[in-house]
C-alpha positions in Angstrom: -44.9 41.6 -11.1 -42.4 41.9 -14.0 -40.0 43.5 -11.5 -40.1 40.3 -9.1 -39.5 38.1 -12.2 -36.6 40.2 -13.4 -35.1 40.2 -9.9 -35.6 36.5 -9.4 -33.8 35.9 -12.7 -30.9 38.2 -11.7 -30.6 36.5 -8.2 -30.8 33.1 -9.9 -28.2 33.6 -12.7 -26.2 36.6 -12.0 -25.5 36.4 -8.3 -23.8 32.7 -8.6 -21.6 34.0 -11.4 -20.6 37.1 -9.4 -19.9 34.8 -6.4 -18.1 32.3 -8.5 -15.7 35.1 -9.9 -14.9 36.4 -6.4 -14.3 33.0 -5.0 -10.7 32.6 -6.3 -10.0 36.0 -4.8 -10.9 35.2 -1.4 -9.1 31.9 -1.4 -5.4 31.8 -0.6 -3.4 30.7 -3.5 -2.5 27.1 -3.1 0.0 25.6 -5.6 -0.3 21.8 -6.5 1.6 19.4 -8.4 1.1 15.9 -9.8 3.6 13.2 -10.2 3.3 9.7 -11.7 4.9 7.3 -9.2 4.8 4.3 -11.5 6.6 6.2 -14.1 9.3 7.5 -11.6 9.7 3.9 -10.1 10.2 2.4 -13.7 13.0 4.9 -14.3 14.8 4.2 -11.2 17.3 1.3 -11.8 17.7 0.5 -8.0 14.0 -0.1 -8.0 14.2 -2.6 -10.8 17.0 -4.4 -9.3 15.3 -4.5 -5.9 12.2 -6.1 -7.5 14.5 -8.5 -9.4 16.0 -9.7 -6.1 12.5 -9.8 -4.3 11.3 -12.0 -7.4 14.4 -14.4 -7.2 14.2 -14.8 -3.4 10.3 -15.3 -3.7 10.7 -18.1 -6.3 13.3 -19.9 -4.1 11.1 -19.8 -1.0 8.0 -20.9 -2.8 10.1 -24.0 -4.2 10.9 -24.8 -0.7 7.2 -24.6 0.6 6.1 -26.6 -2.4 8.6 -29.3 -1.8 7.5 -29.8 1.7 3.7 -29.8 0.5 4.9 -32.6 -2.1 6.6 -34.6 0.5 3.3 -34.5 2.7 1.2 -35.4 -0.2 3.5 -38.4 -1.2 3.4 -39.4 2.6 -0.5 -39.3 2.5 -0.7 -41.4 -0.7 1.7 -43.9 0.7 -0.4 -44.0 3.7 -3.5 -44.7 1.8 -2.0 -47.4 -0.1 -0.5 -49.2 3.1 -3.4 -48.5 5.5 -5.2 -51.7 5.2 -1.8 -53.5 6.3 -0.9 -51.1 9.3 -1.9 -51.7 12.8 -3.7 -48.9 14.8 -0.4 -47.8 16.3 1.4 -47.5 12.9 -1.7 -45.7 11.4 -1.4 -43.2 14.2 2.3 -42.8 13.8 1.8 -42.2 9.9 -0.9 -39.8 10.5 1.1 -37.7 13.0 4.0 -37.6 10.6 1.8 -36.5 7.8 0.2 -33.7 9.9 3.6 -32.7 11.1 4.9 -32.4 7.6 1.8 -30.2 6.5 2.2 -28.0 9.6 6.1 -27.7 8.7 5.0 -26.4 5.2 2.5 -24.2 6.7 4.8 -22.7 9.2 7.5 -22.1 6.4 5.2 -20.5 4.1 4.0 -18.2 7.1 7.5 -17.5 7.9 8.5 -16.4 4.3 5.2 -15.0 3.1 3.2 -14.0 6.1 2.4 -10.4 6.9 5.5 -9.9 9.0 7.3 -12.7 7.1 10.8 -12.6 5.5 9.4 -11.3 2.1 7.8 -8.4 3.8 11.2 -7.6 5.8 13.2 -8.0 2.6 11.1 -5.7 0.6 11.1 -3.2 3.3 14.8 -3.3 3.5 15.3 -3.1 -0.2 12.3 -0.7 -1.3 11.9 1.6 1.8 15.4 3.4 1.1 14.2 4.0 -2.5 10.9 5.4 -1.5 12.6 7.6 1.1 14.8 9.1 -1.6 11.9 9.9 -3.8 9.9 11.4 -1.1 12.8 13.6 -0.1 13.3 14.7 -3.8 9.5 15.4 -4.1 9.6 17.4 -0.8 12.7 19.5 -1.9 11.0 20.3 -5.4 7.8 21.3 -3.5 9.6 23.3 -1.0 11.6 25.3 -3.8 8.6 25.8 -5.9 6.0 26.6 -3.1 3.8 23.6 -3.8 1.3 22.8 -0.9 0.3 19.5 -2.3 1.9 17.0 -4.6 -0.6 14.4 -5.5 0.3 10.7 -7.2 -1.7 10.6 -10.4 -0.8 7.0 -11.1 -2.8 5.6 -8.1 -6.5 5.0 -8.3 -7.2 7.1 -5.1 -4.7 9.9 -6.2 -3.0 9.7 -2.8 -1.3 12.7 -1.6 2.6 12.2 -1.6 3.5 15.4 0.1 1.5 18.0 2.0 3.0 21.2 3.1 3.2 21.4 6.9 1.5 25.0 6.4 -1.8 23.5 5.2 -1.8 20.7 7.9 -4.4 21.4 10.5 -4.0 18.2 12.5 -2.8 19.9 15.7 -5.6 22.5 15.6 -8.1 19.6 15.2 -6.6 17.9 18.2 -6.9 21.0 20.1 -10.4 21.3 19.2 -11.3 17.8 20.3 -9.6 18.5 23.6 -6.2 16.9 23.3 -3.1 18.9 23.6 -0.3 18.3 20.9 2.7 16.9 22.9 
């Protein structure tokens, strides 16, 4: 009975330690690196200039939208003050004009700030070349030093910035699923 307890303790404590020490020997050596993208971007003057341009154009466009909203609001207040003196036809015309002005403001806001709006396009044209340049630098360093992964430590989700094609098994997954890689 003592032998069983001793063997049980050995298996419970020693075997996991033994396996834990052998694990690094069986895994292929992967090299990883971290970057702080926020730090990098703060130290790229072109990025700061691009952000300043975006802020200026955003303020200008926001002022245009607010001017139309103010105009629509003024039209509505005037309408409320005059409504008792207007005929049905005049009321209808004024209401239509107010709705048209509100729609104009809404359309302009969507044009400038919508998902595919002018601000998005401007940001893409200014920021994408900088991001591409940073990506290429990260990739070159990773290739030179043999890093398999480069992880951004500044993001909350620690997004992968660069992954070596050597560790990418996407095509194998597609083949396993029955899709051929083209």
